[in-house]
C-alpha positions as CSV (number, residue, x, y, z in Angstrom):
1,M,-53.2,38.0,-69.0
2,G,-52.1,34.6,-67.7
3,R,-51.1,31.4,-69.5
4,W,-53.6,28.6,-70.3
5,V,-54.2,25.7,-67.9
6,Y,-56.5,22.7,-67.8
7,S,-58.3,20.6,-65.1
8,T,-60.9,17.9,-64.8
9,V,-62.8,20.2,-62.4
10,D,-63.7,23.8,-62.9
11,Y,-62.3,25.1,-59.6
12,V,-58.9,23.4,-59.3
13,F,-56.2,24.3,-61.8
14,E,-52.8,22.7,-61.2
15,S,-51.6,21.7,-64.6
16,D,-48.6,22.9,-66.4
17,S,-49.3,26.2,-68.1
18,F,-49.2,26.8,-71.8
19,E,-48.8,29.8,-74.1
20,T,-51.9,29.1,-76.1
21,K,-55.3,27.6,-75.5
22,E,-54.7,25.0,-78.2
23,E,-51.6,23.8,-76.5
24,A,-53.5,23.3,-73.2
25,I,-56.3,21.5,-75.0
26,N,-53.8,19.2,-76.8
27,S,-52.0,18.4,-73.6
28,A,-55.2,17.6,-71.7
29,K,-56.3,15.3,-74.5
30,F,-52.9,13.6,-74.5
31,H,-52.7,13.2,-70.7
32,L,-56.3,12.5,-69.7
33,D,-58.0,9.1,-70.1
34,S,-61.4,9.2,-71.7
35,D,-62.4,6.1,-69.7
36,D,-61.8,7.9,-66.4
37,C,-63.3,11.3,-67.3
38,A,-65.8,12.6,-69.8
39,G,-64.1,16.0,-70.3
40,F,-62.0,18.8,-69.0
41,Y,-61.9,22.5,-68.5
42,V,-59.4,25.0,-70.0
43,G,-59.0,28.5,-68.5
44,R,-56.6,31.4,-68.4
45,S,-54.5,31.2,-65.2
46,I,-54.4,34.1,-62.7
47,Y,-51.6,33.8,-60.2
48,I,-52.8,34.7,-56.7
49,A,-49.8,35.8,-54.6
50,P,-49.8,34.6,-51.0
51,H,-50.1,37.5,-48.6
52,I,-49.8,37.8,-44.8
53,D,-52.5,40.0,-43.3
54,V,-50.4,42.3,-41.1
55,E,-53.3,43.8,-39.2
56,H,-54.3,40.2,-38.2
57,A,-50.6,39.4,-37.3
58,I,-50.5,42.5,-35.0
59,E,-53.7,41.4,-33.3
60,Q,-52.2,38.0,-32.7
61,V,-49.0,39.5,-31.2
62,V,-51.2,41.6,-28.8
63,E,-53.3,38.6,-27.9
64,H,-50.2,36.5,-27.2
65,L,-48.7,39.2,-25.0
66,H,-52.1,39.6,-23.2
67,G,-52.0,35.9,-22.5
68,E,-48.4,36.3,-21.1
69,V,-48.8,39.4,-19.0
70,G,-52.5,40.3,-18.8
71,D,-54.4,43.5,-19.4
72,V,-51.3,45.7,-19.4
73,A,-50.7,44.5,-23.0
74,D,-54.1,45.5,-24.3
75,D,-53.0,48.9,-25.7
76,Y,-49.7,47.7,-27.1
77,L,-49.4,48.7,-30.7
78,G,-52.8,50.3,-30.5
79,S,-51.8,53.7,-31.8
80,L,-49.9,52.7,-35.0
81,S,-50.3,55.1,-37.9
82,K,-51.5,53.9,-41.3
83,K,-48.0,54.5,-42.6
84,E,-46.5,52.3,-39.9
85,V,-48.9,49.5,-40.7
86,N,-48.3,49.8,-44.4
87,D,-44.5,49.8,-44.0
88,L,-44.7,46.7,-41.9
89,D,-47.0,45.1,-44.4
90,E,-44.6,45.8,-47.2
91,M,-41.6,44.6,-45.2
92,I,-43.2,41.3,-44.0
93,N,-44.7,40.4,-47.4
94,K,-41.4,41.2,-49.2
95,T,-39.6,38.9,-46.8
96,F,-42.3,36.2,-47.1
97,N,-42.1,36.4,-50.9
98,D,-38.3,36.1,-50.8
99,W,-38.6,33.1,-48.6
100,L,-41.1,31.5,-50.9
101,T,-38.7,32.0,-53.8
102,K,-35.6,30.8,-51.9
103,Y,-37.3,27.5,-51.0
104,N,-39.4,27.2,-54.2
105,N,-42.6,27.3,-52.3
106,H,-44.7,29.5,-54.5
107,P,-48.2,28.0,-55.2
108,T,-48.4,25.6,-58.1
109,F,-52.1,26.2,-58.5
110,Y,-54.1,29.0,-60.1
111,K,-57.3,30.9,-60.1
112,A,-58.7,30.8,-63.6
113,D,-61.1,32.7,-65.8
114,D,-62.2,32.4,-69.4
115,I,-63.0,28.8,-68.4
116,E,-64.4,26.5,-71.2
117,Y,-65.5,22.8,-71.0
118,F,-64.3,20.3,-73.6
119,K,-65.6,16.7,-74.0
120,L,-63.0,13.9,-74.3
121,K,-65.5,11.7,-76.1
122,D,-68.9,12.0,-77.7
123,D,-72.0,10.9,-75.7
124,E,-73.1,7.5,-76.7
């Protein structure tokens, strides 16, 4: 399971992550101003890895070539086996992930579950 994160909205989680739910709650209480927001959400982060859809990329290559040379390109790469597509998927996505790591471009946001709302101040 992921680490704990907080947010002022229940669908955007970009905070630092914490080992425990209590650490996330305490950080949110420390960093958020109760004059600006009534409460916050805490949830368990789920990292969603970026992924290139290789089948879509192949279609784009064929469309590009069709635009360059016409109908003769329509059948290009049309008889690839499942293994060939899977191999390309693995190779491209490994390279893409390596590039994300090299340039520190991994997402800094998360999908979250086990989301719970906490009030910053009592209703008056």
